[in-house]
N, CA and C atoms of all chains as a GROMACS GRO file, in nm:
protein
  522
    1MET      N    1   0.171   2.383   1.506
    1MET     CA    2   0.264   2.271   1.514
    1MET      C    3   0.198   2.144   1.463
    2LYS      N    4   0.270   2.070   1.381
    2LYS     CA    5   0.214   1.948   1.326
    2LYS      C    6   0.287   1.825   1.376
    3ALA      N    7   0.211   1.719   1.397
    3ALA     CA    8   0.271   1.589   1.427
    3ALA      C    9   0.244   1.499   1.308
    4LYS      N   10   0.349   1.432   1.263
    4LYS     CA   11   0.334   1.337   1.153
    4LYS      C   12   0.345   1.197   1.210
    5VAL      N   13   0.245   1.116   1.187
    5VAL     CA   14   0.241   0.981   1.243
    5VAL      C   15   0.246   0.880   1.128
    6TYR      N   16   0.343   0.789   1.137
    6TYR     CA   17   0.357   0.684   1.037
    6TYR      C   18   0.320   0.552   1.102
    7VAL      N   19   0.226   0.481   1.044
    7VAL     CA   20   0.184   0.352   1.097
    7VAL      C   21   0.218   0.246   0.993
    8THR      N   22   0.294   0.146   1.036
    8THR     CA   23   0.333   0.038   0.944
    8THR      C   24   0.300  -0.096   1.007
    9LEU      N   25   0.272  -0.193   0.923
    9LEU     CA   26   0.252  -0.329   0.974
    9LEU      C   27   0.384  -0.381   1.029
   10LYS      N   28   0.378  -0.456   1.139
   10LYS     CA   29   0.499  -0.516   1.193
   10LYS      C   30   0.557  -0.615   1.092
   11GLN      N   31   0.688  -0.633   1.101
   11GLN     CA   32   0.751  -0.734   1.015
   11GLN      C   33   0.689  -0.869   1.044
   12GLY      N   34   0.663  -0.943   0.937
   12GLY     CA   35   0.606  -1.076   0.954
   12GLY      C   36   0.455  -1.078   0.940
   13VAL      N   37   0.392  -0.960   0.956
   13VAL     CA   38   0.247  -0.954   0.935
   13VAL      C   39   0.220  -0.946   0.784
   14LEU      N   40   0.134  -1.034   0.738
   14LEU     CA   41   0.104  -1.036   0.595
   14LEU      C   42   0.040  -0.905   0.550
   15ASP      N   43   0.074  -0.862   0.428
   15ASP     CA   44   0.024  -0.736   0.376
   15ASP      C   45  -0.036  -0.760   0.238
   16PRO      N   46  -0.158  -0.814   0.231
   16PRO     CA   47  -0.217  -0.848   0.102
   16PRO      C   48  -0.236  -0.727   0.012
   17GLN      N   49  -0.264  -0.611   0.072
   17GLN     CA   50  -0.282  -0.490  -0.009
   17GLN      C   51  -0.151  -0.451  -0.078
   18GLY      N   52  -0.041  -0.459   0.000
   18GLY     CA   53   0.090  -0.432  -0.058
   18GLY      C   54   0.124  -0.530  -0.169
   19LYS      N   55   0.090  -0.657  -0.146
   19LYS     CA   56   0.117  -0.758  -0.249
   19LYS      C   57   0.040  -0.728  -0.377
   20ALA      N   58  -0.085  -0.685  -0.361
   20ALA     CA   59  -0.168  -0.651  -0.478
   20ALA      C   60  -0.108  -0.533  -0.554
   21ILE      N   61  -0.060  -0.433  -0.479
   21ILE     CA   62   0.002  -0.316  -0.543
   21ILE      C   63   0.129  -0.359  -0.617
   22HIS      N   64   0.209  -0.444  -0.552
   22HIS     CA   65   0.331  -0.496  -0.613
   22HIS      C   66   0.298  -0.565  -0.745
   23HIS      N   67   0.194  -0.651  -0.742
   23HIS     CA   68   0.153  -0.724  -0.861
   23HIS      C   69   0.110  -0.626  -0.972
   24SER      N   70   0.030  -0.527  -0.935
   24SER     CA   71  -0.015  -0.428  -1.034
   24SER      C   72   0.103  -0.354  -1.096
   25ALA      N   73   0.198  -0.316  -1.010
   25ALA     CA   74   0.315  -0.244  -1.060
   25ALA      C   75   0.393  -0.331  -1.158
   26GLU      N   76   0.405  -0.460  -1.128
   26GLU     CA   77   0.476  -0.550  -1.220
   26GLU      C   78   0.403  -0.560  -1.353
   27LEU      N   79   0.270  -0.571  -1.348
   27LEU     CA   80   0.192  -0.578  -1.471
   27LEU      C   81   0.213  -0.452  -1.555
   28LEU      N   82   0.234  -0.338  -1.488
   28LEU     CA   83   0.255  -0.212  -1.560
   28LEU      C   84   0.399  -0.198  -1.609
   29GLY      N   85   0.485  -0.296  -1.582
   29GLY     CA   86   0.619  -0.294  -1.639
   29GLY      C   87   0.730  -0.254  -1.543
   30PHE      N   88   0.697  -0.230  -1.417
   30PHE     CA   89   0.803  -0.198  -1.321
   30PHE      C   90   0.866  -0.329  -1.274
   31GLU      N   91   0.996  -0.344  -1.298
   31GLU     CA   92   1.058  -0.474  -1.275
   31GLU      C   93   1.155  -0.476  -1.158
   32LYS      N   94   1.204  -0.362  -1.118
   32LYS     CA   95   1.312  -0.361  -1.018
   32LYS      C   96   1.261  -0.344  -0.876
   33ILE      N   97   1.145  -0.399  -0.851
   33ILE     CA   98   1.084  -0.385  -0.720
   33ILE      C   99   1.096  -0.515  -0.644
   34GLY      N  100   1.151  -0.510  -0.524
   34GLY     CA  101   1.156  -0.629  -0.441
   34GLY      C  102   1.026  -0.652  -0.368
   35ASP      N  103   0.971  -0.544  -0.314
   35ASP     CA  104   0.852  -0.559  -0.230
   35ASP      C  105   0.789  -0.422  -0.212
   36ILE      N  106   0.658  -0.420  -0.192
   36ILE     CA  107   0.590  -0.297  -0.154
   36ILE      C  108   0.506  -0.327  -0.031
   37ARG      N  109   0.518  -0.243   0.069
   37ARG     CA  110   0.431  -0.258   0.187
   37ARG      C  111   0.355  -0.128   0.210
   38GLN      N  112   0.227  -0.143   0.238
   38GLN     CA  113   0.144  -0.024   0.258
   38GLN      C  114   0.129   0.007   0.406
   39GLY      N  115   0.137   0.133   0.438
   39GLY     CA  116   0.110   0.177   0.574
   39GLY      C  117   0.015   0.294   0.572
   40LYS      N  118   0.004   0.361   0.684
   40LYS     CA  119  -0.084   0.477   0.691
   40LYS      C  120  -0.003   0.597   0.739
   41TYR      N  121  -0.051   0.712   0.706
   41TYR     CA  122   0.018   0.836   0.738
   41TYR      C  123  -0.085   0.938   0.785
   42PHE      N  124  -0.057   1.003   0.895
   42PHE     CA  125  -0.152   1.102   0.948
   42PHE      C  126  -0.079   1.231   0.979
   43GLU      N  127  -0.143   1.342   0.949
   43GLU     CA  128  -0.093   1.472   0.991
   43GLU      C  129  -0.189   1.527   1.095
   44ILE      N  130  -0.139   1.548   1.216
   44ILE     CA  131  -0.222   1.602   1.323
   44ILE      C  132  -0.179   1.745   1.348
   45THR      N  133  -0.272   1.838   1.332
   45THR     CA  134  -0.245   1.978   1.364
   45THR      C  135  -0.278   2.000   1.511
   46LEU      N  136  -0.177   2.038   1.588
   46LEU     CA  137  -0.196   2.055   1.733
   46LEU      C  138  -0.198   2.203   1.770
   47ASP      N  139  -0.256   2.232   1.885
   47ASP     CA  140  -0.259   2.369   1.935
   47ASP      C  141  -0.118   2.427   1.941
   48GLN      N  142  -0.105   2.554   1.898
   48GLN     CA  143   0.026   2.619   1.898
   48GLN      C  144   0.080   2.634   2.040
   49GLY      N  145  -0.009   2.634   2.140
   49GLY     CA  146   0.035   2.657   2.277
   49GLY      C  147   0.120   2.545   2.334
   50LEU      N  148   0.115   2.428   2.275
   50LEU     CA  149   0.188   2.314   2.330
   50LEU      C  150   0.337   2.326   2.306
   51SER      N  151   0.417   2.279   2.403
   51SER     CA  152   0.561   2.268   2.378
   51SER      C  153   0.584   2.146   2.291
   52ALA      N  154   0.708   2.135   2.236
   52ALA     CA  155   0.739   2.021   2.150
   52ALA      C  156   0.722   1.891   2.227
   53LYS      N  157   0.760   1.893   2.354
   53LYS     CA  158   0.753   1.771   2.435
   53LYS      C  159   0.606   1.730   2.457
   54GLU      N  160   0.523   1.830   2.494
   54GLU     CA  161   0.380   1.801   2.513
   54GLU      C  162   0.317   1.752   2.382
   55ALA      N  163   0.356   1.815   2.272
   55ALA     CA  164   0.301   1.777   2.142
   55ALA      C  165   0.335   1.632   2.111
   56LEU      N  166   0.461   1.595   2.138
   56LEU     CA  167   0.505   1.458   2.111
   56LEU      C  168   0.426   1.359   2.197
   57GLU      N  169   0.410   1.393   2.325
   57GLU     CA  170   0.336   1.303   2.414
   57GLU      C  171   0.191   1.287   2.369
   58THR      N  172   0.128   1.402   2.335
   58THR     CA  173  -0.011   1.396   2.290
   58THR      C  174  -0.023   1.312   2.163
   59ALA      N  175   0.066   1.339   2.066
   59ALA     CA  176   0.057   1.268   1.939
   59ALA      C  177   0.083   1.119   1.957
   60GLU      N  178   0.177   1.084   2.045
   60GLU     CA  179   0.204   0.941   2.068
   60GLU      C  180   0.085   0.872   2.132
   61LYS      N  181   0.018   0.944   2.221
   61LYS     CA  182  -0.099   0.884   2.287
   61LYS      C  183  -0.212   0.865   2.186
   62ILE      N  184  -0.232   0.966   2.099
   62ILE     CA  185  -0.336   0.952   1.996
   62ILE      C  186  -0.301   0.836   1.904
   63ALA      N  187  -0.172   0.829   1.863
   63ALA     CA  188  -0.131   0.722   1.772
   63ALA      C  189  -0.158   0.585   1.833
   64LYS      N  190  -0.125   0.572   1.962
   64LYS     CA  191  -0.140   0.443   2.028
   64LYS      C  192  -0.288   0.408   2.049
   65ASP      N  193  -0.368   0.509   2.086
   65ASP     CA  194  -0.508   0.481   2.122
   65ASP      C  195  -0.602   0.477   2.003
   66VAL      N  196  -0.574   0.557   1.900
   66VAL     CA  197  -0.671   0.574   1.792
   66VAL      C  198  -0.620   0.527   1.657
   67LEU      N  199  -0.495   0.561   1.626
   67LEU     CA  200  -0.452   0.546   1.487
   67LEU      C  201  -0.392   0.410   1.455
   68ALA      N  202  -0.326   0.347   1.551
   68ALA     CA  203  -0.258   0.221   1.522
   68ALA      C  204  -0.318   0.108   1.606
   69ASN      N  205  -0.307  -0.012   1.555
   69ASN     CA  206  -0.342  -0.132   1.631
   69ASN      C  207  -0.211  -0.194   1.678
   70PRO      N  208  -0.176  -0.173   1.805
   70PRO     CA  209  -0.041  -0.212   1.852
   70PRO      C  210  -0.014  -0.363   1.843
   71VAL      N  211  -0.119  -0.442   1.824
   71VAL     CA  212  -0.098  -0.586   1.812
   71VAL      C  213  -0.024  -0.620   1.681
   72ILE      N  214  -0.062  -0.553   1.574
   72ILE     CA  215  -0.003  -0.587   1.444
   72ILE      C  216   0.070  -0.470   1.379
   73GLU      N  217   0.065  -0.352   1.441
   73GLU     CA  218   0.125  -0.236   1.375
   73GLU      C  219   0.225  -0.164   1.466
   74ASP      N  220   0.328  -0.110   1.403
   74ASP     CA  221   0.421  -0.019   1.470
   74ASP      C  222   0.386   0.123   1.427
   75PHE      N  223   0.425   0.221   1.511
   75PHE     CA  224   0.406   0.359   1.467
   75PHE      C  225   0.525   0.443   1.508
   76SER      N  226   0.548   0.549   1.434
   76SER     CA  227   0.648   0.646   1.476
   76SER      C  228   0.589   0.785   1.459
   77VAL      N  229   0.634   0.876   1.545
   77VAL     CA  230   0.579   1.012   1.548
   77VAL      C  231   0.693   1.111   1.528
   78VAL      N  232   0.674   1.206   1.439
   78VAL     CA  233   0.772   1.312   1.418
   78VAL      C  234   0.700   1.446   1.436
   79ILE      N  235   0.759   1.534   1.519
   79ILE     CA  236   0.699   1.666   1.539
   79ILE      C  237   0.764   1.765   1.444
   80ASP      N  238   0.680   1.836   1.370
   80ASP     CA  239   0.729   1.936   1.276
   80ASP      C  240   0.694   2.073   1.331
   81GLU      N  241   0.793   2.135   1.397
   81GLU     CA  242   0.764   2.263   1.465
   81GLU      C  243   0.754   2.379   1.368
   82THR      N  244   0.806   2.360   1.248
   82THR     CA  245   0.807   2.472   1.153
   82THR      C  246   0.675   2.484   1.078
   83ALA      N  247   0.593   2.377   1.082
   83ALA     CA  248   0.471   2.378   1.003
   83ALA      C  249   0.377   2.487   1.051
   84ALA      N  250   0.333   2.569   0.959
   84ALA     CA  251   0.234   2.671   0.992
   84ALA      C  252   0.098   2.604   1.003
   85GLU      N  253   0.010   2.665   1.082
   85GLU     CA  254  -0.126   2.612   1.090
   85GLU      C  255  -0.196   2.639   0.958
   86SER      N  256  -0.252   2.535   0.901
   86SER     CA  257  -0.326   2.553   0.777
   86SER      C  258  -0.435   2.448   0.769
   87ALA      N  259  -0.526   2.469   0.679
   87ALA     CA  260  -0.642   2.378   0.671
   87ALA      C  261  -0.600   2.240   0.623
   88MET      N  262   1.789  -0.108  -0.097
   88MET     CA  263   1.754   0.033  -0.091
   88MET      C  264   1.602   0.048  -0.083
   89LYS      N  265   1.556   0.134   0.004
   89LYS     CA  266   1.412   0.153   0.020
   89LYS      C  267   1.369   0.292  -0.023
   90ALA      N  268   1.253   0.299  -0.086
   90ALA     CA  269   1.191   0.428  -0.115
   90ALA      C  270   1.068   0.440  -0.027
   91LYS      N  271   1.055   0.556   0.036
   91LYS     CA  272   0.938   0.582   0.119
   91LYS      C  273   0.851   0.684   0.047
   92VAL      N  274   0.728   0.648   0.024
   92VAL     CA  275   0.637   0.733  -0.051
   92VAL      C  276   0.524   0.778   0.040
   93TYR      N  277   0.505   0.910   0.048
   93TYR     CA  278   0.398   0.968   0.128
   93TYR      C  279   0.294   1.028   0.035
   94VAL      N  280   0.172   0.984   0.048
   94VAL     CA  281   0.064   1.037  -0.036
   94VAL      C  282  -0.035   1.109   0.054
   95THR      N  283  -0.060   1.235   0.022
   95THR     CA  284  -0.154   1.314   0.103
   95THR      C  285  -0.258   1.378   0.012
   96LEU      N  286  -0.376   1.400   0.065
   96LEU     CA  287  -0.478   1.473  -0.010
   96LEU      C  288  -0.432   1.617  -0.030
   97LYS      N  289  -0.460   1.673  -0.147
   97LYS     CA  290  -0.426   1.814  -0.169
   97LYS      C  291  -0.506   1.901  -0.074
   98GLN      N  292  -0.449   2.018  -0.043
   98GLN     CA  293  -0.522   2.114   0.041
   98GLN      C  294  -0.652   2.150  -0.027
   99GLY      N  295  -0.758   2.156   0.051
   99GLY     CA  296  -0.888   2.192  -0.004
   99GLY      C  297  -0.972   2.071  -0.038
  100VAL      N  298  -0.909   1.955  -0.053
  100VAL     CA  299  -0.986   1.833  -0.078
  100VAL      C  300  -1.041   1.783   0.055
  101LEU      N  301  -1.170   1.757   0.059
  101LEU     CA  302  -1.233   1.712   0.182
  101LEU      C  303  -1.177   1.577   0.225
  102ASP      N  304  -1.164   1.558   0.356
  102ASP     CA  305  -1.107   1.434   0.410
  102ASP      C  306  -1.203   1.380   0.517
  103PRO      N  307  -1.311   1.314   0.474
  103PRO     CA  308  -1.410   1.267   0.572
  103PRO      C  309  -1.353   1.165   0.670
  104GLN      N  310  -1.257   1.084   0.624
  104GLN     CA  311  -1.196   0.986   0.713
  104GLN      C  312  -1.117   1.056   0.824
  105GLY      N  313  -1.041   1.159   0.786
  105GLY     CA  314  -0.969   1.237   0.886
  105GLY      C  315  -1.063   1.303   0.985
  106LYS      N  316  -1.175   1.357   0.932
  106LYS     CA  317  -1.275   1.421   1.020
  106LYS      C  318  -1.330   1.319   1.120
  107ALA      N  319  -1.356   1.198   1.074
  107ALA     CA  320  -1.411   1.094   1.162
  107ALA      C  321  -1.310   1.059   1.271
  108ILE      N  322  -1.182   1.050   1.234
  108ILE     CA  323  -1.078   1.020   1.331
  108ILE      C  324  -1.068   1.133   1.434
  109HIS      N  325  -1.074   1.258   1.384
  109HIS     CA  326  -1.069   1.374   1.472
  109HIS      C  327  -1.184   1.368   1.573
  110HIS      N  328  -1.304   1.337   1.523
  110HIS     CA  329  -1.421   1.328   1.610
  110HIS      C  330  -1.401   1.218   1.715
  111SER      N  331  -1.354   1.102   1.672
  111SER     CA  332  -1.331   0.992   1.767
  111SER      C  333  -1.229   1.031   1.873
  112ALA      N  334  -1.122   1.099   1.830
  112ALA     CA  335  -1.019   1.141   1.925
  112ALA      C  336  -1.077   1.237   2.027
  113GLU      N  337  -1.164   1.328   1.981
  113GLU     CA  338  -1.227   1.422   2.075
  113GLU      C  339  -1.317   1.350   2.174
  114LEU      N  340  -1.392   1.250   2.126
  114LEU     CA  341  -1.478   1.174   2.216
  114LEU      C  342  -1.394   1.102   2.321
  115LEU      N  343  -1.272   1.062   2.285
  115LEU     CA  344  -1.184   0.993   2.378
  115LEU      C  345  -1.112   1.089   2.473
  116GLY      N  346  -1.136   1.220   2.456
  116GLY     CA  347  -1.083   1.316   2.551
  116GLY      C  348  -0.962   1.394   2.504
  117PHE      N  349  -0.919   1.376   2.380
  117PHE     CA  350  -0.807   1.456   2.330
  117PHE      C  351  -0.862   1.590   2.284
  118GLU      N  352  -0.814   1.698   2.345
  118GLU     CA  353  -0.877   1.828   2.322
  118GLU      C  354  -0.792   1.925   2.242
  119LYS      N  355  -0.662   1.902   2.241
  119LYS     CA  356  -0.575   2.005   2.182
  119LYS      C  357  -0.542   1.977   2.035
  120ILE      N  358  -0.639   1.922   1.965
  120ILE     CA  359  -0.618   1.887   1.825
  120ILE      C  360  -0.692   1.986   1.737
  121GLY      N  361  -0.619   2.046   1.642
  121GLY     CA  362  -0.685   2.135   1.548
  121GLY      C  363  -0.748   2.056   1.435
  122ASP      N  364  -0.675   1.958   1.384
  122ASP     CA  365  -0.722   1.886   1.266
  122ASP      C  366  -0.641   1.757   1.252
  123ILE      N  367  -0.704   1.658   1.192
  123ILE     CA  368  -0.629   1.537   1.156
  123ILE      C  369  -0.659   1.508   1.009
  124ARG      N  370  -0.554   1.485   0.932
  124ARG     CA  371  -0.574   1.445   0.793
  124ARG      C  372  -0.505   1.311   0.770
  125GLN      N  373  -0.576   1.224   0.700
  125GLN     CA  374  -0.519   1.092   0.675
  125GLN      C  375  -0.456   1.086   0.537
  126GLY      N  376  -0.341   1.023   0.529
  126GLY     CA  377  -0.278   0.998   0.401
  126GLY      C  378  -0.237   0.852   0.392
  127LYS      N  379  -0.154   0.822   0.294
  127LYS     CA  380  -0.106   0.685   0.278
  127LYS      C  381   0.046   0.685   0.278
  128TYR      N  382   0.101   0.574   0.316
  128TYR     CA  383   0.246   0.562   0.327
  128TYR      C  384   0.286   0.428   0.266
  129PHE      N  385   0.387   0.428   0.182
  129PHE     CA  386   0.432   0.304   0.120
  129PHE      C  387   0.583   0.290   0.135
  130GLU      N  388   0.626   0.170   0.161
  130GLU     CA  389   0.769   0.139   0.158
  130GLU      C  390   0.795   0.047   0.040
  131ILE      N  391   0.877   0.094  -0.053
  131ILE     CA  392   0.910   0.014  -0.170
  131ILE      C  393   1.053  -0.033  -0.157
  132THR      N  394   1.073  -0.164  -0.157
  132THR     CA  395   1.209  -0.220  -0.156
  132THR      C  396   1.254  -0.234  -0.300
  133LEU      N  397   1.362  -0.165  -0.334
  133LEU     CA  398   1.412  -0.166  -0.473
  133LEU      C  399   1.539  -0.249  -0.484
  134ASP      N  400   1.567  -0.293  -0.606
  134ASP     CA  401   1.690  -0.368  -0.631
  134ASP      C  402   1.812  -0.290  -0.582
  135GLN      N  403   1.904  -0.360  -0.516
  135GLN     CA  404   2.025  -0.295  -0.466
  135GLN      C  405   2.111  -0.239  -0.578
  136GLY      N  406   2.097  -0.293  -0.699
  136GLY     CA  407   2.180  -0.249  -0.811
  136GLY      C  408   2.154  -0.107  -0.856
  137LEU      N  409   2.040  -0.051  -0.821
  137LEU     CA  410   2.005   0.083  -0.868
  137LEU      C  411   2.084   0.191  -0.796
  138SER      N  412   2.119   0.296  -0.870
  138SER     CA  413   2.180   0.412  -0.804
  138SER      C  414   2.069   0.490  -0.734
  139ALA      N  415   2.108   0.582  -0.646
  139ALA     CA  416   2.007   0.661  -0.573
  139ALA      C  417   1.920   0.738  -0.671
  140LYS      N  418   1.982   0.788  -0.780
  140LYS     CA  419   1.906   0.866  -0.877
  140LYS      C  420   1.803   0.779  -0.950
  141GLU      N  421   1.850   0.661  -0.993
  141GLU     CA  422   1.757   0.569  -1.061
  141GLU      C  423   1.645   0.526  -0.967
  142ALA      N  424   1.682   0.500  -0.841
  142ALA     CA  425   1.581   0.457  -0.744
  142ALA      C  426   1.475   0.566  -0.727
  143LEU      N  427   1.520   0.692  -0.718
  143LEU     CA  428   1.426   0.803  -0.702
  143LEU      C  429   1.334   0.813  -0.822
  144GLU      N  430   1.392   0.801  -0.944
  144GLU     CA  431   1.309   0.810  -1.065
  144GLU      C  432   1.207   0.698  -1.070
  145THR      N  433   1.253   0.575  -1.039
  145THR     CA  434   1.162   0.461  -1.042
  145THR      C  435   1.049   0.480  -0.940
  146ALA      N  436   1.087   0.519  -0.819
  146ALA     CA  437   0.986   0.533  -0.713
  146ALA      C  438   0.888   0.645  -0.746
  147GLU      N  439   0.938   0.754  -0.805
  147GLU     CA  440   0.846   0.864  -0.839
  147GLU      C  441   0.749   0.822  -0.948
  148LYS      N  442   0.798   0.740  -1.042
  148LYS     CA  443   0.710   0.694  -1.150
  148LYS      C  444   0.602   0.599  -1.093
  149ILE      N  445   0.645   0.509  -1.004
  149ILE     CA  446   0.548   0.419  -0.942
  149ILE      C  447   0.445   0.500  -0.863
  150ALA      N  448   0.493   0.598  -0.787
  150ALA     CA  449   0.403   0.679  -0.705
  150ALA      C  450   0.300   0.748  -0.793
  151LYS      N  451   0.347   0.803  -0.906
  151LYS     CA  452   0.258   0.879  -0.994
  151LYS      C  453   0.158   0.787  -1.065
  152ASP      N  454   0.208   0.670  -1.109
  152ASP     CA  455   0.124   0.582  -1.191
  152ASP      C  456   0.034   0.491  -1.109
  153VAL      N  457   0.081   0.448  -0.991
  153VAL     CA  458   0.009   0.343  -0.920
  153VAL      C  459  -0.044   0.389  -0.784
  154LEU      N  460   0.038   0.463  -0.710
  154LEU     CA  461   0.005   0.484  -0.568
  154LEU      C  462  -0.082   0.606  -0.542
  155ALA      N  463  -0.066   0.710  -0.622
  155ALA     CA  464  -0.140   0.834  -0.596
  155ALA      C  465  -0.234   0.866  -0.711
  156ASN      N  466  -0.338   0.938  -0.680
  156ASN     CA  467  -0.427   0.995  -0.780
  156ASN      C  468  -0.391   1.143  -0.793
  157PRO      N  469  -0.316   1.179  -0.898
  157PRO     CA  470  -0.263   1.316  -0.905
  157PRO      C  471  -0.370   1.424  -0.912
  158VAL      N  472  -0.493   1.386  -0.940
  158VAL     CA  473  -0.600   1.486  -0.947
  158VAL      C  474  -0.629   1.542  -0.807
  159ILE      N  475  -0.631   1.455  -0.707
  159ILE     CA  476  -0.667   1.502  -0.572
  159ILE      C  477  -0.557   1.480  -0.470
  160GLU      N  478  -0.447   1.415  -0.510
  160GLU     CA  479  -0.344   1.383  -0.411
  160GLU      C  480  -0.206   1.435  -0.452
  161ASP      N  481  -0.130   1.473  -0.353
  161ASP     CA  482   0.012   1.504  -0.371
  161ASP      C  483   0.093   1.386  -0.318
  162PHE      N  484   0.217   1.372  -0.369
  162PHE     CA  485   0.302   1.269  -0.311
  162PHE      C  486   0.443   1.321  -0.298
  163SER      N  487   0.517   1.263  -0.204
  163SER     CA  488   0.660   1.292  -0.196
  163SER      C  489   0.734   1.160  -0.176
  164VAL      N  490   0.856   1.155  -0.227
  164VAL     CA  491   0.936   1.033  -0.225
  164VAL      C  492   1.067   1.061  -0.154
  165VAL      N  493   1.105   0.974  -0.062
  165VAL     CA  494   1.233   0.986   0.006
  165VAL      C  495   1.306   0.853  -0.012
  166ILE      N  496   1.432   0.861  -0.056
  166ILE     CA  497   1.511   0.739  -0.074
  166ILE      C  498   1.593   0.717   0.052
  167ASP      N  499   1.584   0.597   0.106
  167ASP     CA  500   1.660   0.560   0.226
  167ASP      C  501   1.768   0.460   0.185
  168GLU      N  502   1.888   0.512   0.163
  168GLU     CA  503   1.995   0.426   0.112
  168GLU      C  504   2.050   0.333   0.217
  169THR      N  505   2.027   0.367   0.344
  169THR     CA  506   2.086   0.287   0.449
  169THR      C  507   2.003   0.162   0.480
  170ALA      N  508   1.877   0.162   0.434
  170ALA     CA  509   1.789   0.050   0.470
  170ALA      C  510   1.841  -0.081   0.413
  171ALA      N  511   1.856  -0.177   0.498
  171ALA     CA  512   1.895  -0.311   0.452
  171ALA      C  513   1.774  -0.376   0.387
  172GLU      N  514   1.799  -0.467   0.294
  172GLU     CA  515   1.687  -0.542   0.235
  172GLU      C  516   1.631  -0.635   0.340
  173SER      N  517   1.501  -0.624   0.361
  173SER     CA  518   1.440  -0.715   0.457
  173SER      C  519   1.295  -0.738   0.417
  174ALA      N  520   1.235  -0.837   0.476
  174ALA     CA  521   1.100  -0.875   0.433
  174ALA      C  522   1.000  -0.769   0.476
   0.00000   0.00000   0.00000
């Protein structure tokens, strides 16, 4: 079972990396872009023995404690029960 | 209209950052984790005038040219037509 964690900067928090990517994309000729914001994405492979509920709780706790900075970042967790265990 | 781009390392490519996160999570007492892999996540705000098809093409081109390194990374693009334009 896999948990997918998306971490994004809260609205209003400056995103200089996203701004730099936006600028680069414009220099390369992409014109129809309003904004680009960068976030982080994690795939956590969890023990198969866990129920979906336990997996969600575990993944949310990891996201809150390790992966995101709750002061400036939001996170969301999605459990993918169909994902096979793989490297 | 927003495009969400997920960039992940290809299978088999070493992910030292993910390994470090996994190790930290274990030190903090999380035990039921098989693996953690880190990727990148981008939200691209596109002009409202674009059709969903055009938006997908634009976002895929940006992902390929700017956001991902196709040698070691895979990417996927999801168009979110319901997203309101916001900062």
